C-alpha positions as CSV (number, residue, x, y, z in Angstrom):
1,X,-127.8,-25.6,-103.4
2,X,-130.5,-22.8,-103.6
3,X,-128.1,-20.1,-102.3
4,X,-130.0,-17.5,-104.0
5,X,-133.4,-18.1,-103.3
6,X,-135.0,-17.4,-99.7
7,X,-136.9,-20.2,-97.8
8,X,-140.3,-18.6,-98.8
9,X,-139.9,-18.3,-102.3
10,X,-138.5,-21.8,-102.5
11,X,-141.0,-22.8,-100.7
12,X,-143.4,-21.3,-103.5
13,X,-141.4,-22.8,-106.0
14,X,-141.6,-26.3,-104.7
15,X,-145.9,-25.9,-104.1
16,X,-145.7,-25.2,-108.0
17,X,-143.6,-28.3,-108.8
18,X,-146.2,-30.4,-106.4
19,X,-149.3,-29.0,-108.0
20,X,-148.2,-29.4,-111.3
21,X,-147.3,-33.5,-110.7
22,X,-151.1,-33.4,-108.8
23,X,-152.9,-32.6,-112.2
24,X,-150.5,-35.1,-114.5
25,X,-150.5,-38.3,-113.6
26,X,-148.5,-38.1,-110.4
27,X,-144.9,-37.9,-109.2
28,X,-143.8,-40.1,-111.0
29,X,-140.1,-41.7,-112.1
30,X,-141.5,-41.2,-115.7
31,X,-142.5,-37.5,-115.0
32,X,-139.6,-36.6,-113.2
33,X,-137.6,-38.2,-116.3
34,X,-139.6,-36.2,-118.8
35,X,-138.9,-33.0,-117.1
36,X,-135.7,-32.9,-115.1
37,X,-134.1,-30.1,-116.6
38,X,-137.5,-27.9,-116.5
39,X,-139.7,-27.5,-114.2
40,X,-138.5,-30.4,-111.8
41,X,-135.1,-28.5,-111.7
42,X,-135.5,-27.1,-108.1
43,X,-136.5,-30.1,-106.6
44,X,-133.7,-32.2,-108.0
45,X,-131.4,-30.0,-106.8
46,X,-132.6,-29.9,-103.2
47,X,-129.6,-30.8,-101.1
48,X,-131.7,-33.6,-99.2
49,X,-132.3,-34.6,-102.9
50,X,-128.5,-34.9,-103.8
51,X,-127.6,-36.0,-100.5
52,X,-129.8,-39.0,-101.0
53,X,-128.4,-39.8,-104.5
54,X,-125.0,-39.6,-103.2
55,X,-125.4,-41.9,-100.5
56,X,-127.4,-44.3,-102.1
57,X,-126.0,-44.3,-106.0
58,X,-129.0,-43.6,-107.7
59,X,-130.4,-41.4,-109.7
60,X,-131.5,-37.6,-108.7
61,X,-135.0,-38.5,-109.4
62,X,-134.9,-41.8,-107.7
63,X,-133.7,-39.4,-104.7
64,X,-136.5,-36.9,-105.1
65,X,-138.8,-39.8,-105.0
66,X,-137.3,-40.9,-101.6
67,X,-137.1,-37.5,-99.9
68,X,-141.0,-36.5,-101.2
69,X,-142.0,-39.5,-99.7
70,X,-140.0,-39.3,-96.6
71,X,-141.2,-35.7,-95.9
72,X,-144.8,-36.5,-96.3
73,X,-144.4,-39.4,-94.0
74,X,-143.4,-36.7,-91.0
75,X,-146.5,-34.9,-92.1
76,X,-149.8,-35.2,-90.2
77,X,-152.2,-38.7,-91.2
78,X,-154.7,-36.7,-92.9
79,X,-151.8,-34.6,-95.3
80,X,-150.2,-38.3,-95.8
81,X,-153.4,-39.7,-96.9
82,X,-154.3,-37.0,-99.2
83,X,-150.6,-36.3,-100.8
84,X,-150.6,-40.1,-101.3
85,X,-153.7,-40.0,-103.6
86,X,-152.8,-36.2,-105.3
87,X,-149.4,-37.3,-106.1
88,X,-149.9,-41.3,-106.6
89,X,-147.0,-42.1,-103.9
90,X,-148.1,-45.6,-102.8
91,X,-147.2,-44.4,-99.6
92,X,-149.1,-46.9,-97.4
93,X,-150.1,-49.5,-100.4
94,X,-149.3,-52.2,-97.8
95,X,-150.6,-51.0,-95.1
96,X,-154.2,-50.2,-96.8
97,X,-153.8,-54.0,-97.8
98,X,-152.9,-55.4,-94.3
99,X,-156.3,-53.0,-93.0
100,X,-158.4,-55.0,-95.6
101,X,-158.8,-51.9,-98.4
102,X,-160.1,-53.1,-101.9
103,X,-157.1,-54.0,-104.1
104,X,-159.1,-51.7,-106.4
105,X,-159.2,-49.1,-104.5
106,X,-155.6,-49.0,-103.8
107,X,-155.1,-48.9,-107.5
108,X,-157.2,-46.3,-107.9
109,X,-155.7,-44.1,-105.6
110,X,-152.4,-44.1,-107.9
111,X,-154.0,-43.7,-111.0
112,X,-153.1,-41.6,-114.2
113,X,-156.4,-40.0,-113.6
114,X,-156.8,-37.4,-110.7
115,X,-160.5,-37.6,-110.2
116,X,-160.3,-41.5,-110.3
117,X,-157.8,-40.9,-107.5
118,X,-160.3,-38.2,-105.9
119,X,-162.9,-40.8,-106.0
120,X,-161.3,-43.4,-104.4
121,X,-160.0,-41.4,-101.9
122,X,-163.0,-39.5,-100.6
123,X,-165.4,-43.1,-101.0
124,X,-163.2,-44.6,-98.5
125,X,-162.2,-41.7,-96.2
126,X,-162.8,-43.6,-93.2
127,X,-161.3,-46.9,-93.4
128,X,-158.2,-45.3,-95.2
129,X,-158.0,-42.9,-92.1
130,X,-158.7,-46.1,-89.6
131,X,-156.0,-48.1,-91.6
132,X,-153.3,-45.6,-90.6
133,X,-154.5,-44.1,-87.5
134,X,-154.1,-46.8,-84.0
135,X,-157.6,-47.1,-83.1
136,X,-156.7,-47.2,-79.5
137,X,-155.8,-43.5,-79.3
138,X,-156.9,-42.4,-82.6
139,X,-159.9,-39.5,-82.4
140,X,-163.5,-40.0,-84.0
141,X,-163.1,-40.1,-87.7
142,X,-166.2,-38.4,-89.7
143,X,-167.7,-39.7,-93.0
144,X,-165.3,-37.4,-95.2
145,X,-165.3,-34.0,-96.1
146,X,-167.3,-32.7,-99.5
147,X,-165.4,-32.9,-102.5
148,X,-165.6,-28.7,-103.0
149,X,-164.4,-28.9,-99.8
150,X,-161.2,-31.5,-100.5
151,X,-160.7,-29.5,-103.5
152,X,-160.6,-25.8,-102.3
153,X,-159.1,-26.5,-98.9
154,X,-157.8,-30.0,-97.8
155,X,-155.8,-30.9,-100.3
156,X,-154.1,-27.3,-101.1
157,X,-153.2,-27.3,-97.7
158,X,-151.9,-30.7,-97.5
159,X,-149.7,-29.6,-100.3
160,X,-148.3,-26.4,-98.9
161,X,-147.7,-28.5,-96.2
162,X,-145.2,-31.1,-97.8
163,X,-143.6,-28.0,-99.4
164,X,-142.9,-26.2,-96.1
165,X,-141.5,-29.4,-94.9
166,X,-138.9,-30.0,-98.2
167,X,-138.1,-26.7,-97.2
168,X,-137.6,-27.7,-93.7
169,X,-135.3,-30.2,-94.8
170,X,-133.5,-28.1,-97.4
171,X,-132.4,-26.1,-94.7
172,X,-131.3,-29.3,-92.0
173,X,-129.6,-31.4,-94.8
174,X,-126.3,-32.3,-95.5
175,X,-124.9,-29.9,-97.7
176,X,-127.2,-27.5,-96.6
177,X,-125.1,-24.8,-95.5
178,X,-121.3,-24.4,-96.4
179,X,-118.8,-23.3,-93.9
180,X,-116.9,-20.3,-95.0
181,X,-114.7,-18.9,-92.9
182,X,-111.6,-16.5,-94.0
183,X,-108.5,-17.8,-95.4
184,X,-105.4,-18.5,-93.0
185,X,-104.7,-14.9,-92.6
186,X,-107.8,-14.7,-90.1
187,X,-105.6,-14.1,-86.7
188,X,-108.4,-16.7,-84.9
189,X,-107.9,-19.4,-87.0
190,X,-104.4,-19.0,-86.9
191,X,-104.0,-20.0,-83.1
192,X,-101.1,-17.7,-83.4
193,X,-100.5,-18.6,-79.5
194,X,-101.9,-22.1,-79.4
195,X,-102.7,-23.7,-76.4
196,X,-101.3,-27.0,-75.5
197,X,-104.3,-29.2,-74.4
198,X,-104.0,-32.4,-72.2
199,X,-105.8,-35.5,-74.4
200,X,-106.4,-38.9,-73.3
201,X,-107.5,-41.3,-76.0
202,X,-108.9,-44.6,-75.6
203,X,-109.2,-47.3,-78.4
204,X,-107.0,-49.9,-79.4
205,X,-103.6,-50.2,-80.8
206,X,-102.8,-53.1,-83.0
207,X,-100.2,-54.2,-85.8
208,X,-101.5,-53.7,-89.4
209,X,-100.2,-55.7,-92.4
210,X,-100.9,-53.9,-95.6
211,X,-100.9,-55.5,-98.7
212,X,-100.2,-53.3,-101.4
213,X,-102.6,-54.2,-104.9
214,X,-103.2,-53.0,-108.3
215,X,-106.4,-55.0,-108.9
216,X,-108.5,-57.0,-106.2
217,X,-108.1,-60.6,-107.1
218,X,-111.4,-62.5,-108.0
219,X,-113.0,-65.5,-106.2
220,X,-111.3,-68.3,-105.6
221,X,-107.8,-66.9,-107.2
222,X,-104.8,-64.9,-105.9
223,X,-102.6,-62.0,-107.0
224,X,-99.3,-60.7,-105.8
225,X,-98.9,-57.8,-104.2
226,X,-96.2,-54.8,-105.1
227,X,-95.4,-54.2,-101.3
228,X,-96.0,-55.3,-98.2
229,X,-95.6,-53.3,-94.7
230,X,-96.2,-53.7,-91.2
231,X,-96.9,-50.7,-89.2
232,X,-98.8,-50.1,-85.7
233,X,-102.4,-49.0,-86.5
234,X,-106.0,-48.9,-84.8
235,X,-108.1,-45.8,-84.3
236,X,-107.3,-45.1,-81.1
237,X,-103.5,-45.0,-81.9
238,X,-103.8,-43.3,-84.9
239,X,-106.1,-40.4,-83.4
240,X,-103.5,-40.1,-80.3
241,X,-100.6,-39.7,-82.9
242,X,-102.6,-37.4,-84.9
243,X,-103.2,-35.3,-81.4
244,X,-100.0,-35.3,-80.5
245,X,-98.5,-34.0,-84.0
246,X,-100.7,-31.0,-83.1
247,X,-98.6,-30.1,-80.3
248,X,-100.8,-31.8,-77.7
249,X,-100.2,-33.9,-74.4
250,X,-101.6,-37.3,-75.6
251,X,-102.1,-40.5,-73.3
252,X,-103.4,-43.5,-75.0
253,X,-105.9,-45.9,-72.7
254,X,-105.3,-49.1,-74.5
255,X,-104.9,-53.2,-74.4
256,X,-101.5,-54.1,-75.7
257,X,-99.4,-57.6,-75.5
258,X,-95.5,-58.1,-74.4
259,X,-94.7,-59.8,-77.4
260,X,-92.3,-57.9,-79.9
261,X,-95.2,-56.3,-81.8
262,X,-96.4,-55.1,-78.7
263,X,-93.1,-53.9,-77.8
264,X,-92.9,-52.2,-81.4
265,X,-96.3,-50.5,-80.7
266,X,-94.9,-48.9,-77.4
267,X,-92.0,-47.7,-79.3
268,X,-94.0,-46.2,-82.1
269,X,-96.2,-44.3,-79.4
270,X,-93.2,-42.7,-77.5
271,X,-91.2,-41.8,-80.7
272,X,-94.5,-39.5,-81.7
273,X,-94.7,-38.1,-78.4
274,X,-97.4,-40.2,-76.8
275,X,-97.5,-41.3,-73.3
276,X,-97.6,-44.9,-72.7
277,X,-98.2,-45.3,-69.3
278,X,-101.9,-45.7,-69.4
279,X,-101.3,-48.6,-71.4
280,X,-102.7,-52.4,-70.0
281,X,-100.1,-54.9,-70.9
282,X,-101.6,-58.5,-71.3
283,X,-98.6,-61.2,-70.7
284,X,-98.6,-64.2,-73.0
285,X,-101.4,-63.3,-75.6
286,X,-100.8,-62.4,-79.6
287,X,-101.2,-59.1,-80.4
288,X,-104.6,-58.3,-82.6
289,X,-104.0,-57.7,-86.5
290,X,-105.8,-56.0,-89.1
291,X,-104.9,-57.4,-93.2
292,X,-105.4,-54.5,-95.3
293,X,-106.0,-54.8,-99.3
294,X,-104.7,-51.4,-100.1
295,X,-105.2,-50.1,-103.8
296,X,-102.6,-47.1,-105.1
297,X,-105.4,-44.4,-104.5
298,X,-105.6,-45.4,-101.3
299,X,-109.1,-47.4,-101.8
300,X,-108.6,-50.2,-99.4
301,X,-110.3,-53.5,-97.7
302,X,-109.6,-55.0,-94.4
303,X,-110.5,-57.4,-92.0
304,X,-109.7,-57.7,-88.6
305,X,-108.5,-60.3,-85.3
306,X,-109.1,-58.2,-82.6
307,X,-108.4,-61.7,-80.1
308,X,-110.7,-59.9,-77.5
309,X,-111.1,-62.9,-75.6
310,X,-107.6,-62.5,-74.7
311,X,-106.8,-58.1,-75.5
312,X,-109.6,-56.3,-74.4
313,X,-110.2,-52.8,-72.5
314,X,-112.4,-54.1,-69.5
315,X,-114.7,-51.3,-67.6
316,X,-112.7,-52.2,-64.2
317,X,-109.5,-51.4,-66.0
318,X,-110.5,-47.7,-66.5
319,X,-111.7,-46.9,-63.1
320,X,-108.2,-45.5,-62.1
321,X,-108.7,-42.8,-65.2
322,X,-111.0,-40.4,-63.0
323,X,-107.7,-38.0,-61.6
324,X,-106.4,-38.6,-65.7
325,X,-110.3,-37.4,-66.7
326,X,-109.9,-34.4,-64.2
327,X,-106.5,-33.0,-65.4
328,X,-107.6,-32.8,-69.2
329,X,-109.2,-31.2,-71.7
330,X,-110.5,-33.6,-74.0
331,X,-111.3,-37.6,-74.4
332,X,-111.4,-39.3,-77.4
333,X,-113.3,-42.6,-77.6
334,X,-113.9,-45.4,-80.3
335,X,-116.0,-48.2,-81.0
336,X,-112.9,-50.8,-80.8
337,X,-112.8,-51.3,-77.0
338,X,-116.1,-53.2,-75.9
339,X,-119.7,-51.2,-75.6
340,X,-119.3,-51.6,-71.6
341,X,-116.0,-50.1,-71.6
342,X,-116.9,-47.3,-73.8
343,X,-120.5,-46.7,-71.4
344,X,-118.4,-46.6,-67.8
345,X,-116.2,-44.3,-69.0
346,X,-118.7,-42.2,-70.0
347,X,-120.6,-42.5,-66.5
348,X,-117.0,-42.0,-65.0
349,X,-117.3,-38.6,-67.0
350,X,-120.8,-37.8,-66.0
351,X,-119.8,-38.1,-62.2
352,X,-117.4,-35.2,-63.3
353,X,-119.0,-31.8,-61.8
354,X,-117.0,-29.2,-62.9
355,X,-114.5,-29.1,-66.0
356,X,-116.1,-31.7,-67.2
357,X,-113.7,-32.4,-70.7
358,X,-114.6,-32.8,-74.1
359,X,-116.0,-36.0,-75.4
360,X,-115.8,-37.2,-78.7
361,X,-117.1,-40.3,-79.7
362,X,-116.2,-42.2,-83.2
363,X,-118.4,-44.6,-84.3
364,X,-116.4,-47.4,-85.6
365,X,-116.5,-50.4,-85.7
366,X,-120.4,-49.9,-84.9
367,X,-121.1,-52.8,-82.3
368,X,-123.1,-55.6,-84.0
369,X,-125.4,-56.1,-80.9
370,X,-126.4,-53.2,-79.7
371,X,-126.3,-49.6,-79.8
372,X,-125.2,-47.4,-76.8
373,X,-127.9,-46.7,-74.0
374,X,-129.6,-43.0,-73.8
375,X,-127.7,-42.1,-70.6
376,X,-124.4,-42.9,-72.7
377,X,-125.2,-40.6,-75.4
378,X,-126.1,-37.7,-73.3
379,X,-122.4,-37.8,-72.1
380,X,-121.1,-37.6,-75.5
381,X,-120.2,-33.8,-77.2
382,X,-119.7,-35.4,-80.5
383,X,-120.4,-38.1,-82.7
384,X,-118.5,-39.0,-85.8
385,X,-119.8,-41.4,-88.3
386,X,-119.8,-41.8,-91.7
387,X,-123.4,-42.2,-93.4
388,X,-123.9,-45.9,-92.7
389,X,-122.7,-46.2,-89.1
390,X,-125.6,-43.8,-88.0
391,X,-127.8,-46.7,-89.2
392,X,-126.1,-48.9,-86.4
393,X,-126.4,-46.0,-83.8
394,X,-129.9,-45.9,-84.0
395,X,-132.3,-48.1,-81.7
396,X,-134.3,-49.0,-84.8
397,X,-133.1,-49.7,-88.1
398,X,-135.5,-48.2,-91.1
399,X,-136.0,-49.9,-94.2
400,X,-134.8,-46.9,-96.1
401,X,-132.1,-45.0,-93.9
402,X,-131.2,-41.5,-94.1
403,X,-128.2,-39.6,-92.3
404,X,-130.7,-36.9,-91.9
405,X,-133.1,-37.7,-90.1
406,X,-130.4,-40.2,-87.9
407,X,-128.1,-37.3,-87.2
408,X,-131.2,-35.4,-85.9
409,X,-132.2,-38.2,-83.6
410,X,-128.6,-38.6,-82.1
411,X,-129.1,-34.5,-81.4
412,X,-132.7,-35.8,-79.3
413,X,-131.2,-38.2,-77.6
414,X,-128.8,-36.2,-75.8
415,X,-125.7,-35.8,-77.9
416,X,-124.0,-32.4,-78.4
417,X,-123.1,-32.6,-82.3
418,X,-123.2,-35.2,-85.0
419,X,-120.3,-34.9,-87.8
420,X,-121.3,-37.1,-90.9
421,X,-118.4,-37.4,-92.8
422,X,-118.7,-38.5,-96.1
423,X,-116.1,-38.2,-99.5
424,X,-113.9,-36.0,-97.5
425,X,-116.3,-33.7,-96.7
426,X,-117.9,-32.9,-93.5
427,X,-121.5,-32.0,-92.3
428,X,-122.2,-31.1,-88.8
429,X,-125.8,-31.1,-86.6
430,X,-125.4,-29.3,-83.8
431,X,-127.9,-28.3,-81.2
432,X,-125.8,-25.0,-80.3
433,X,-126.2,-24.0,-84.6
434,X,-129.8,-23.6,-86.1
435,X,-129.1,-25.5,-89.5
436,X,-126.6,-28.6,-90.3
437,X,-123.1,-27.1,-91.5
438,X,-121.4,-28.4,-94.3
439,X,-117.7,-28.1,-94.7
440,X,-116.1,-29.1,-98.0
441,X,-112.8,-31.1,-98.7
442,X,-110.5,-30.6,-101.3
443,X,-110.9,-32.6,-104.2
444,X,-107.9,-35.4,-104.5
445,X,-107.1,-38.2,-106.9
446,X,-106.7,-40.8,-103.8
447,X,-109.8,-42.0,-101.4
448,X,-110.8,-41.3,-98.3
449,X,-108.8,-43.9,-95.6
450,X,-109.3,-44.5,-92.2
451,X,-106.1,-42.5,-91.0
452,X,-108.0,-39.2,-92.4
453,X,-111.2,-39.9,-90.1
454,X,-108.8,-40.2,-87.4
455,X,-106.6,-36.9,-88.7
456,X,-110.3,-35.4,-88.5
457,X,-111.4,-36.4,-84.7
458,X,-108.0,-35.0,-83.2
459,X,-107.9,-31.8,-85.5
460,X,-111.7,-31.2,-84.2
461,X,-110.7,-31.6,-80.5
462,X,-107.9,-29.2,-81.2
463,X,-109.6,-26.3,-82.5
464,X,-112.6,-26.7,-79.7
465,X,-109.6,-26.5,-77.3
466,X,-107.7,-23.9,-79.1
467,X,-111.3,-22.0,-79.1
468,X,-112.0,-22.4,-75.7
469,X,-114.8,-25.2,-76.5
470,X,-116.7,-22.8,-78.3
471,X,-118.7,-24.6,-81.2
472,X,-118.3,-22.7,-84.2
473,X,-118.4,-23.7,-88.2
474,X,-114.8,-23.1,-88.4
475,X,-114.2,-26.1,-86.0
476,X,-116.2,-28.1,-88.8
477,X,-113.8,-26.7,-91.5
478,X,-110.5,-26.9,-89.6
479,X,-111.2,-30.7,-88.7
480,X,-112.1,-30.8,-92.5
481,X,-108.9,-29.1,-93.5
482,X,-107.3,-31.7,-91.7
483,X,-108.6,-34.9,-93.3
484,X,-108.1,-33.1,-96.2
485,X,-104.4,-33.3,-95.7
486,X,-104.1,-37.0,-94.8
487,X,-106.3,-37.9,-98.2
488,X,-104.0,-35.2,-100.2
489,X,-100.7,-36.9,-98.5
490,X,-101.6,-40.4,-98.2
491,X,-98.7,-41.8,-100.5
492,X,-96.2,-39.9,-97.8
493,X,-94.5,-41.7,-94.7
494,X,-96.3,-39.3,-92.3
495,X,-99.7,-38.2,-93.7
496,X,-101.2,-36.9,-89.9
497,X,-100.8,-33.4,-90.1
498,X,-98.9,-30.8,-88.8
499,X,-101.0,-27.2,-87.5
500,X,-99.1,-25.3,-90.3
501,X,-100.0,-27.7,-92.8
502,X,-103.6,-27.4,-91.8
503,X,-103.0,-24.0,-92.5
504,X,-102.0,-24.2,-95.8
505,X,-104.9,-26.6,-96.8
506,X,-107.4,-24.5,-95.1
507,X,-106.1,-21.6,-97.6
508,X,-106.6,-23.9,-100.7
509,X,-109.8,-24.7,-99.5
510,X,-111.1,-21.7,-99.1
511,X,-109.5,-19.9,-101.9
512,X,-111.8,-18.2,-103.9
513,X,-112.8,-19.6,-107.4
């Protein structure tokens, strides 16, 4: 990250890099590779580039090309056309071809010689614009600028606009800012006089069958597990237990059965101080199961059987929740229940005029058929998701997915904040904060598990209750510390943290190097 460079200085540095590649064959993979340790280093070190490379498991050079193309695509059409030729980006080659632009012109727009790229652009200025603009509302397009005007004004302006857009992406990208609260001696964060809040969790309560293995079986083969456990699970159940571990009064709203596994779920919840009075009991049905293949370091694969034809939480099952919602501080919901039920509960919250509870929604598992309605998004205070889940929340699924603009799109749709979890760290985008804020996690030999995200959601609700619902980077860091606890304590029977355990982890995370 460019923490020591001002945004103005960074814009100048990036503009210098773009001008260099403009005059040396364009911004290409081979060009970036040849000078990655010198001239191109500031571009490759952008937070957005590093995040893209990490999320897509590609080289930094590939990430840089993708981010530059995305930023160029966010500019006005003329700038896109100019940059396409100036940097040989090939942004709109397919669109040009569909619009009847000759193959020779398209090839020349990405030629190694800058003069040839310029000639192709200026000779076809009008037709390139017509290919990119919607003819129904496009303004009249002239014959094109003179070469002197193009070289002296239009092209430099487009390059500066791209550099400025890259800086904007840097300031609003995963990892662009780091939350750095003081250590656990901070009395505000210690919550010496903790508030015991009221939390309702709407989700699933299932049974997990966890097979612990040391290697994955090959196709059409089998291997022996070295351990097998049956235990209550589900995101809703785990978030409820996590919130209770933090000292809150918690009720779980879920559909369970009256078989022996359903009884075990109820006993488990009660043993962990979770109220079971709001559970829906389905007689004569079989308990849903999740089958998990888990490696020694916490890596896992899972498949689930929801038995949703028999065991499901329907919208009308929640109509009696209004009085409970009026009396609670936070509602945690997961996509384990039907989409219609989530939207119905969010509508119930919308109709509460005063003291509406906080709403935290876990976007897992994403709905296969559709996303939430626009009205539903407006009732959500916090969405917690992994990068790949953000794609499923959008009304359209772009060919080249990027979590950054997807998170910002959710904010525009009315979501208060978006928490993106990746490899034990969190980046929070919020309408109440100017820049994205990243809270680091603690490095661990164990991998992030589903339990870790549930610990994050419960701790996020906890900190917001303690702070009187005020958003601050501290909430992100507190929740991320809880997630780190669940990851680090994975081998223990109880990995969901207490407030004291989170404080200990927070001190380790924020300890100066």
